[in-house]
MARZABA-592806 format. One record per atom (N, C-alpha, C): z, x, y; residue in one letter. Coordinates in Angstrom, 1 decimal, decimal comma. Atoms other than C-alpha are relative to their C-alpha. Layout:
[site [Z; X; Y]; 'A'],
...
END
This chain:
[site [-0,6; -0,5; 1,2]; 'M'],
[site [61,1; -32,3; 65,8]; 'M'],
[site [-0,7; 1,3; -0,5]; 'M'],
[site [0,8; -1,2; 0,5]; 'F'],
[site [58,2; -29,9; 64,8]; 'F'],
[site [-0,3; 0,9; 1,2]; 'F'],
[site [0,4; -0,8; -1,1]; 'A'],
[site [57,9; -28,5; 68,3]; 'A'],
[site [0,6; 1,4; 0,0]; 'A'],
[site [-0,6; -1,3; 0,0]; 'N'],
[site [60,3; -25,6; 67,7]; 'N'],
[site [-0,3; 0,8; -1,2]; 'N'],
[site [0,3; -0,8; 1,2]; 'L'],
[site [58,8; -24,5; 64,4]; 'L'],
[site [-1,0; 1,1; 0,4]; 'L'],
[site [1,0; -1,0; -0,1]; 'K'],
[site [56,9; -21,3; 64,2]; 'K'],
[site [-1,2; -0,3; -0,9]; 'K'],
[site [1,2; 0,2; 0,8]; 'I'],
[site [53,4; -21,1; 62,8]; 'I'],
[site [0,3; 0,3; -1,5]; 'I'],
[site [-0,3; -0,4; 1,4]; 'R'],
[site [54,7; -19,3; 59,7]; 'R'],
[site [0,8; -1,1; -0,7]; 'R'],
[site [-0,9; 1,0; 0,6]; 'T'],
[site [57,3; -22,0; 59,0]; 'T'],
[site [-0,9; -1,3; -0,3]; 'T'],
[site [0,9; 1,2; 0,2]; 'G'],
[site [54,6; -24,8; 59,5]; 'G'],
[site [-0,9; 0,2; -1,2]; 'G'],
[site [0,9; -0,3; 1,1]; 'L'],
[site [52,2; -23,0; 57,1]; 'L'],
[site [0,8; -0,1; -1,4]; 'L'],
[site [-0,9; 0,1; 1,3]; 'L'],
[site [55,1; -22,7; 54,5]; 'L'],
[site [0,2; -1,4; -0,4]; 'L'],
[site [-0,2; 1,4; 0,3]; 'A'],
[site [55,8; -26,4; 54,8]; 'A'],
[site [-1,3; -0,6; -0,6]; 'A'],
[site [1,3; 0,5; 0,5]; 'V'],
[site [52,1; -27,2; 54,3]; 'V'],
[site [-0,2; 0,5; -1,5]; 'V'],
[site [0,2; -0,6; 1,3]; 'V'],
[site [51,9; -24,9; 51,2]; 'V'],
[site [1,0; -0,7; -1,0]; 'V'],
[site [-1,0; 0,7; 0,9]; 'L'],
[site [55,1; -26,5; 49,7]; 'L'],
[site [-0,4; -1,4; -0,2]; 'L'],
[site [0,5; 1,4; 0,2]; 'T'],
[site [53,7; -30,0; 50,3]; 'T'],
[site [-1,1; 0,0; -0,9]; 'T'],
[site [1,1; -0,1; 0,9]; 'F'],
[site [50,5; -28,9; 48,6]; 'F'],
[site [0,4; 0,2; -1,4]; 'F'],
[site [-0,5; -0,3; 1,4]; 'V'],
[site [52,4; -27,5; 45,6]; 'V'],
[site [0,7; -1,2; -0,5]; 'V'],
[site [-0,7; 1,2; 0,5]; 'A'],
[site [54,6; -30,6; 45,4]; 'A'],
[site [-1,0; -1,1; -0,4]; 'A'],
[site [1,0; 1,0; 0,4]; 'L'],
[site [51,5; -32,9; 45,4]; 'L'],
[site [-0,8; 0,4; -1,2]; 'L'],
[site [0,7; -0,5; 1,2]; 'S'],
[site [49,8; -30,7; 42,8]; 'S'],
[site [0,8; -0,2; -1,2]; 'S'],
[site [-0,9; 0,3; 1,2]; 'V'],
[site [52,8; -31,0; 40,5]; 'V'],
[site [0,0; -1,5; -0,3]; 'V'],
[site [0,1; 1,5; 0,3]; 'V'],
[site [52,7; -34,8; 40,9]; 'V'],
[site [-1,3; -0,3; -0,6]; 'V'],
[site [1,3; 0,3; 0,5]; 'A'],
[site [49,0; -34,8; 40,2]; 'A'],
[site [-0,1; 0,5; -1,5]; 'A'],
[site [0,0; -0,5; 1,3]; 'I'],
[site [49,5; -32,7; 37,1]; 'I'],
[site [0,7; -0,9; -1,0]; 'I'],
[site [-0,8; 1,0; 0,8]; 'G'],
[site [52,2; -35,0; 35,8]; 'G'],
[site [-0,7; -1,3; -0,3]; 'G'],
[site [0,7; 1,2; 0,2]; 'Y'],
[site [50,1; -38,0; 36,4]; 'Y'],
[site [-1,2; 0,2; -1,0]; 'Y'],
[site [1,2; -0,3; 0,9]; 'G'],
[site [47,1; -36,4; 34,6]; 'G'],
[site [0,5; 0,1; -1,4]; 'G'],
[site [-0,5; -0,1; 1,3]; 'R'],
[site [49,2; -35,5; 31,6]; 'R'],
[site [0,4; -1,4; -0,6]; 'R'],
[site [-0,4; 1,3; 0,4]; 'C'],
[site [50,6; -39,0; 31,4]; 'C'],
[site [-1,3; -0,9; -0,4]; 'C'],
[site [1,2; 0,7; 0,2]; 'S'],
[site [47,1; -40,5; 31,7]; 'S'],
[site [-0,7; 0,5; -1,3]; 'S'],
[site [0,7; -0,6; 1,2]; 'A'],
[site [45,7; -38,1; 29,0]; 'A'],
[site [0,7; -0,5; -1,2]; 'A'],
[site [-0,8; 0,4; 1,2]; 'R'],
[site [48,5; -39,0; 26,6]; 'R'],
[site [-0,3; -1,5; -0,3]; 'R'],
[site [0,3; 1,4; 0,3]; 'Q'],
[site [47,8; -42,8; 27,0]; 'Q'],
[site [-1,5; -0,1; -0,5]; 'Q'],
[site [1,4; 0,1; 0,5]; 'D'],
[site [44,0; -42,2; 26,6]; 'D'],
[site [-0,1; 0,4; -1,4]; 'D'],
[site [0,0; -0,4; 1,4]; 'G'],
[site [44,7; -40,3; 23,4]; 'G'],
[site [0,5; -1,1; -0,9]; 'G'],
[site [-0,5; 1,1; 0,9]; 'M'],
[site [46,7; -43,2; 22,0]; 'M'],
[site [-1,1; -1,1; -0,1]; 'M'],
[site [1,0; 1,1; 0,0]; 'V'],
[site [43,9; -45,7; 23,0]; 'V'],
[site [-1,2; 0,4; -0,8]; 'V'],
[site [1,1; -0,5; 0,8]; 'I'],
[site [41,2; -43,5; 21,5]; 'I'],
[site [0,4; 0,1; -1,4]; 'I'],
[site [-0,4; -0,2; 1,4]; 'G'],
[site [43,2; -42,9; 18,4]; 'G'],
[site [0,1; -1,3; -0,8]; 'G'],
[site [-0,1; 1,3; 0,7]; 'T'],
[site [43,6; -46,7; 17,6]; 'T'],
[site [-1,3; -0,3; -0,7]; 'T'],
[site [1,2; 0,4; 0,7]; 'P'],
[site [39,9; -47,4; 16,9]; 'P'],
[site [-0,4; 1,1; -1,1]; 'P'],
[site [0,3; -1,0; 0,9]; 'D'],
[site [39,6; -44,0; 15,2]; 'D'],
[site [0,8; -0,2; -1,3]; 'D'],
[site [-0,8; 0,3; 1,2]; 'N'],
[site [42,4; -44,9; 12,8]; 'N'],
[site [-0,6; -1,2; -0,8]; 'N'],
[site [0,7; 1,2; 0,7]; 'A'],
[site [40,7; -48,3; 12,1]; 'A'],
[site [-1,2; 0,5; -0,7]; 'A'],
[site [1,2; -0,5; 0,6]; 'G'],
[site [37,5; -46,5; 11,4]; 'G'],
[site [0,2; 0,8; -1,3]; 'G'],
[site [-0,3; -0,8; 1,1]; 'V'],
[site [39,1; -44,1; 9,0]; 'V'],
[site [0,5; -0,9; -1,2]; 'V'],
[site [-0,5; 0,9; 1,0]; 'Q'],
[site [40,8; -47,0; 7,2]; 'Q'],
[site [-1,2; -0,7; -0,7]; 'Q'],
[site [1,2; 0,7; 0,6]; 'Q'],
[site [37,4; -48,8; 6,8]; 'Q'],
[site [-0,7; 0,9; -0,9]; 'Q'],
[site [0,7; -1,0; 0,8]; 'N'],
[site [35,8; -45,6; 5,5]; 'N'],
[site [0,7; 0,2; -1,4]; 'N'],
[site [-0,8; -0,1; 1,2]; 'V'],
[site [38,6; -45,3; 2,9]; 'V'],
[site [-0,3; -1,2; -0,9]; 'V'],
[site [0,2; 1,2; 0,8]; 'L'],
[site [38,1; -48,9; 1,8]; 'L'],
[site [-1,5; 0,0; -0,6]; 'L'],
[site [1,4; -0,1; 0,5]; 'I'],
[site [34,3; -48,4; 1,5]; 'I'],
[site [-0,1; 1,0; -1,1]; 'I'],
[site [0,1; -1,0; 1,1]; 'R'],
[site [34,7; -45,2; -0,5]; 'R'],
[site [0,7; -0,5; -1,3]; 'R'],
[site [-0,7; 0,5; 1,2]; 'D'],
[site [37,2; -46,9; -2,9]; 'D'],
[site [-0,9; -1,1; -0,7]; 'D'],
[site [0,9; 1,0; 0,6]; 'A'],
[site [34,8; -49,8; -3,4]; 'A'],
[site [-1,2; 0,7; -0,7]; 'A'],
[site [1,1; -0,7; 0,6]; 'Y'],
[site [32,0; -47,4; -4,1]; 'Y'],
[site [0,4; 0,7; -1,3]; 'Y'],
[site [-0,4; -0,6; 1,2]; 'I'],
[site [34,0; -45,5; -6,6]; 'I'],
[site [0,3; -1,0; -1,1]; 'I'],
[site [-0,3; 1,0; 1,0]; 'A'],
[site [35,1; -48,7; -8,3]; 'A'],
[site [-1,4; -0,6; -0,5]; 'A'],
[site [1,3; 0,5; 0,5]; 'A'],
[site [31,4; -49,8; -8,5]; 'A'],
[site [-0,6; 1,0; -0,9]; 'A'],
[site [0,5; -1,0; 0,9]; 'L'],
[site [30,5; -46,5; -10,1]; 'L'],
[site [0,7; -0,1; -1,4]; 'L'],
[site [-0,7; 0,1; 1,3]; 'R'],
[site [33,1; -47,1; -12,8]; 'R'],
[site [-0,3; -1,2; -0,8]; 'R'],
[site [0,4; 1,2; 0,8]; 'L'],
[site [31,6; -50,5; -13,8]; 'L'],
[site [-0,9; 0,4; -1,1]; 'L'],
[site [0,9; -0,4; 1,1]; 'P'],
[site [29,9; -50,4; -17,1]; 'P'],
[site [-1,5; -0,4; 0,4]; 'P'],
[site [1,3; 0,2; -0,3]; 'A'],
[site [26,2; -50,2; -16,8]; 'A'],
[site [-0,6; -1,2; -0,6]; 'A'],
[site [0,5; 1,3; 0,6]; 'A'],
[site [24,4; -53,5; -17,3]; 'A'],
[site [-1,2; 0,4; -0,9]; 'A'],
[site [1,1; -0,2; 1,0]; 'K'],
[site [22,1; -53,5; -20,3]; 'K'],
[site [-1,2; -0,8; 0,4]; 'K'],
[site [1,2; 0,9; -0,3]; 'P'],
[site [18,6; -54,6; -19,6]; 'P'],
[site [-0,2; -1,0; -1,1]; 'P'],
[site [0,1; 1,0; 1,0]; 'Q'],
[site [18,0; -57,8; -21,3]; 'Q'],
[site [-1,5; -0,1; -0,5]; 'Q'],
[site [1,3; 0,1; 0,6]; 'D'],
[site [15,0; -58,4; -23,6]; 'D'],
[site [-0,7; -1,2; 0,7]; 'D'],
[site [0,7; 1,1; -0,6]; 'P'],
[site [12,4; -60,6; -22,0]; 'P'],
[site [-0,1; -1,1; -1,1]; 'P'],
[site [0,0; 1,1; 1,0]; 'P'],
[site [12,3; -64,1; -23,6]; 'P'],
[site [-1,3; 0,1; -0,8]; 'P'],
[site [1,2; -0,1; 0,9]; 'R'],
[site [10,0; -64,1; -26,6]; 'R'],
[site [-0,8; -1,3; 0,1]; 'R'],
[site [0,9; 1,1; -0,1]; 'A'],
[site [7,0; -66,3; -26,1]; 'A'],
[site [-0,3; -0,4; -1,5]; 'A'],
[site [0,4; 0,4; 1,4]; 'S'],
[site [6,1; -68,4; -29,1]; 'S'],
[site [-1,4; 0,4; -0,2]; 'S'],
[site [1,3; -0,6; 0,2]; 'R'],
[site [3,2; -66,7; -30,6]; 'R'],
[site [-0,8; -1,1; -0,8]; 'R'],
[site [0,9; 1,0; 0,7]; 'K'],
[site [0,5; -69,2; -31,5]; 'K'],
[site [-1,3; 0,8; -0,4]; 'K'],
[site [1,2; -0,6; 0,5]; 'T'],
[site [-2,2; -67,8; -33,6]; 'T'],
[site [-1,2; -1,0; 0,0]; 'T'],
[site [1,2; 0,8; -0,1]; 'I'],
[site [-5,5; -69,2; -32,8]; 'I'],
[site [-1,0; 0,4; -1,1]; 'I'],
[site [0,9; -0,3; 1,2]; 'V'],
[site [-7,6; -69,4; -35,9]; 'V'],
[site [-1,3; -0,8; 0,3]; 'V'],
[site [1,3; 0,7; -0,2]; 'A'],
[site [-11,2; -70,2; -35,4]; 'A'],
[site [-0,4; -0,8; -1,3]; 'A'],
[site [0,4; 0,9; 1,1]; 'D'],
[site [-12,4; -73,1; -37,5]; 'D'],
[site [-1,5; 0,3; -0,2]; 'D'],
[site [1,4; -0,4; 0,3]; 'T'],
[site [-15,5; -71,5; -38,9]; 'T'],
[site [-0,8; -1,1; -0,6]; 'T'],
[site [0,8; 1,1; 0,6]; 'D'],
[site [-16,5; -74,7; -40,6]; 'D'],
[site [-0,5; -0,9; 1,0]; 'D'],
[site [0,4; 1,0; -1,0]; 'N'],
[site [-16,7; -76,7; -37,5]; 'N'],
[site [-0,2; 0,8; 1,3]; 'N'],
[site [0,3; -0,8; -1,2]; 'W'],
[site [-18,3; -74,5; -34,7]; 'W'],
[site [-0,1; -0,9; 1,2]; 'W'],
[site [0,2; 0,8; -1,1]; 'E'],
[site [-18,8; -77,5; -32,5]; 'E'],
[site [1,3; -0,4; 0,8]; 'E'],
[site [-1,3; 0,3; -0,6]; 'S'],
[site [-15,1; -77,9; -31,7]; 'S'],
[site [0,3; 1,0; 1,2]; 'S'],
[site [-0,3; -1,0; -1,1]; 'F'],
[site [-15,2; -74,8; -29,4]; 'F'],
[site [-0,7; -0,3; 1,2]; 'F'],
END
């Protein structure tokens, strides 16, 4: 079948085969890149949603009224009075 082909025709067939395989490879690469973009975009979208929730919680926390510091409990003050009449009790 290929015995009667000239060298120029054989080289043209090789070039056309190479071009056809290159087009198939480019198509496969584009399809793969599109699917990878969708797969990479999914966690990225989830991360963006988490960041939005964290930011909203932070803003809500900033809007809370500031807690007033409470006074420490007052200790009962006992005044120690020295019994100057009876020094032996000390």
